[in-house]
N, C-alpha and C positions, 0 to 999 in steps of 0.2 A: 937800383935795388928794388925800388917800389914797382918799377915795371916788370921785373922778373918775377916778383911775388904775385903780381896780377895775373901774369900769363900762367903761372902755375895753378892758380885758382880756376882759371878759365878751363885749363886742360883737365883739371880734376872733375869740374862740373860737366864737361862734354863727355868724359869717360863714364861718369855716373848715369848721365842721360842715355848714353848708348847701351850701358849695361841694363838700365830699366827698360829700354825699348826691346832689347833682346829677350829679357824675361817675359814681356808681354807677348812678344812674337811667339816664343816657345810655348807659352800657355795656350794661346789661341790655336796654335797649330796642333797641339795635343788635344785640345777640346774639340777641334774639328774632326780629327781622326776618330775620337770617341763617338761624336755625333754621327759621323758617317757609318761606323760600326753598328750603332744603334739602329739607324735607318735601314741598313742592310738586314739586320735581324728581324725588324719589324715587317720588312717586305717578305722575307721568307716565311715568318709566321702567318702573315696575311695570305700568302699563296697557299700555304698548307691548310689554313681554314677553308679557303675557297675550294680547294681539292676535296676536303672531307665533306664539305657542303654539297658539292656536286655529286659525290659518291653516295651520300645519303639520299639525296633527291632521286637519283637513278634507282636506288634500292626500293625507296617508297613507290615509284612508278611501276617497278617490276612486281612488287607485292600487290598493288592495286589491280593490275592487269590479271595477275594469277588468281586473286579472289574473284574477279568478275568472270573468269573462265569457268569457275566451278559453280556458280550461282544457278539455281533451279534444277539441279540434278538430284538433289536429296533434301527433303524437308528438315531432317536433323542436321545435316551439314550446313544448310542455309542459316540456321540460328547461330552456329559457330562463326560463320563467315560474317554475319552481321556484327557480331561482337568484335571480331578481329578488324573489321572495316572501321568501326567507331574508334578503336585504339589507334589505328593507323592515321585516322583524320586528325586525332589530337596530336600525335607526334608531328605531323605535317605542319600543324599550327605552331607547335613549339619551335619547329625548325625556322619557320618564318619570322618568329619573334627573336630568335637568336640571331638571325641575319640582320635584323634591323637594329638590335642592340650590340652587335659585334661581339657576341658571346663566344668564347672559345671551347664551350663544353659539348663539341660535336662527338667526342669519343663516347661519352656516356649515352648520347642519344642513339648512336650506332649500336651499341650493346643492347639497348632496349629494343631497338628495331629488329635484331637478330632474334630476341626473345619472342617477338610477335611472329617472325618467320617460323620459329620452333614450334609454336602453338598451331600454326597452319599445318605444318608438316604432320603433327600429331593428329589433327582433325582429318587429314587426308588418308593417313594410315588406317585410322579407325573406320573410315568410309570404305576403304579398300577391303578391309576384313568383313565388313557387313556385306559388301558386294559379293565376295567370294562365297560367304555362306549362303546368300540368296541364290547364286549360280548353281551351287551344289544342290540346293533344295529344288531349284527348277529342273535340274538334270534328273533328280529322282522322280519329280512329278512327270516329266516328259516320258521317262522309262515306264512308269505306272500307266500313263495315258496310252502309250504305244501297246502295252500288254493288254489293256482293256480294249483298244481298237482291234487288236488281233483276235481277242475272244469274241468281240462283237461281229467281226468278219466271219469267224467260224460259225457263230450262231446263225448269222444270216444265211451262210451256205446250207447249214443244217436245216434251217427253216424252209429255204428254197427246196431243198431235196424233199422235205416232208410235204410241201404243198405240190411238188411235181410227182410225187410217187404214184405209181400207175395203177396197179391192177385191182380193179374191183371185178367180181364175177370170175375170179381165177379158177380154173377147172383143170384137172389132170386125170388121165386114165391110161391104162395099158390095154392094147387090143391084140387079139390073135386073129386068125383067118376070118374073112367076112365081117370084119369090123365088130366082132363079138368081144364083149368085156372080159378081162381075165386079170387075175392077181398071181398067176403062175409064171415065174420068171422064164422058164424053159419054153413055154408056149407063146410068150409075148413076141409079136412081130413088129409092133409100132408103139412108141410112146407119144401120146399127144397132150399138148398143153395149150389152153386158150386163156387169154386175159385182155384187158384193156389198157391202153397207154394214152397219154396226151398226144394229140396229133403231131405236135412239134418234135416228138421223141420217137416217132414211128418209122423213120427212114434209116436210122443208124443203129439198129439193134443187133446185139451179139449175144451168143448163148455159149454156156460151157456146161457140160454134163460130167458129173463126178460119179464114177461107178463104185460098187461096194469095196472092191479091192483097190481103190485109190487111182485107178486109171482115169484119164481125163480125155474128153473129146471136145474140141472147140468148133464153133460153127464156121469160123473163118478158114479152117483147113479140113473140112470133112464134108463130103457129099451126102453123107447120111442125115445131116441136120438141114432142115429147110423151114422156112416160115413165109406166110403170106399175110398181107394186110387187108382187113375187111373182106376176107374171102367168104363169099355168100354160099359157096357149095360146101363149106366145111361142116361136117355133121358129127356130133358125139354119138357114142352108143346110146341106145334107148334105155339101157340099164343104168341103175344108180352108180354114179361115179364113186369108185373106191380108190382113195388116194390120201396121202398125208400131205395136206396143203397148208400154206401159211398166206393168209390174206393180209399182205403188208401194206397195201397201198389205198389211197383214197380216190374215189372215182372222179374223174374230170368230165365236165359237160362237153368239152371239145375233145373227145377221145376217139380212138380207133381200135378196133378189135384185131388181135394178132392170134394167128394159129400157128403153133410150132409143131413140128413132126420130126421124130428120130426113128429111122427104120433100122432095126438090128440087122447086121450082116452075119451074125453068129448067135448061138443060144445064149441068153442072158443068164446071169447067176443071181440066186436069191440074195436079197439084202436091200439096202436103202440107196435109192439113186436120187441125187440132188441136181437140179437144174438151176444154174446162176444166170441171172438176166443183167445185161449191161446196155446202157446207151452210149455209144462210142466206148470210152474207157471208164465211164462212171458207173459204179455199181449200184443197181436198183433193188435188187432183193433176190430171194431164192424160193424154190418149191421143192418139197421132198416127196418121194413116192416110194413106198415099200412093196416089194415083190417077194413071194414066198418060193 
């Protein structure tokens, strides 16, 4: 009886010990799973923080390079860049402190970094507007300068023409038979014009005679018009020269005398005769003669 009772107590004790052991086992197993879950969560969080830190570091480096690339291009922009660079350096220092303290506040820092980037974009946009305005102003200035240069070139050409203009001692007369002077159109056999030109212009002279009725005769297609350079045998009538002349030119020290002759092949009509003078295709001036 006593033996049976003792065995029962032992069995109960063993059972209780087993149950207690099972309870501890279940508790530690559950606690281990929870710990593993927490470790996994911390690992994910740590990896996320590291990823955010790397992203911030890359963004900071990118902004630093972008700021450096715009330095020295505009004094006004340089001031804005210096301010932005100062802010960026502060953010970089904060990022390093956060990494040392394992702070999870990377999201806020990233947002503030984006604000710095937005300020940089605004400064660049303002600079581009200023550059566009300057380019438009420069374009207007170039157009004005080109216009002024064109005017200066024309003035230079005009001045050159004035300095090259030929005839001093321009004389014209109409002659009848025996080199006698006349103002009668019907009796005129020859119209003579003499003047001086710079030596450099004496070889390519051309003439065009305009008659009172509008008819024109050019020296390059008429045998009736001839001229000679420094022709010593050329002699005007002894009588006073009667002609309407225009002394258009300034005498040159290095000049040559030109003698022009137009021999009429038919009777001339009363009116004003105009002789236009050219050097190659450059107009030099005109002389008018009125016959009755």
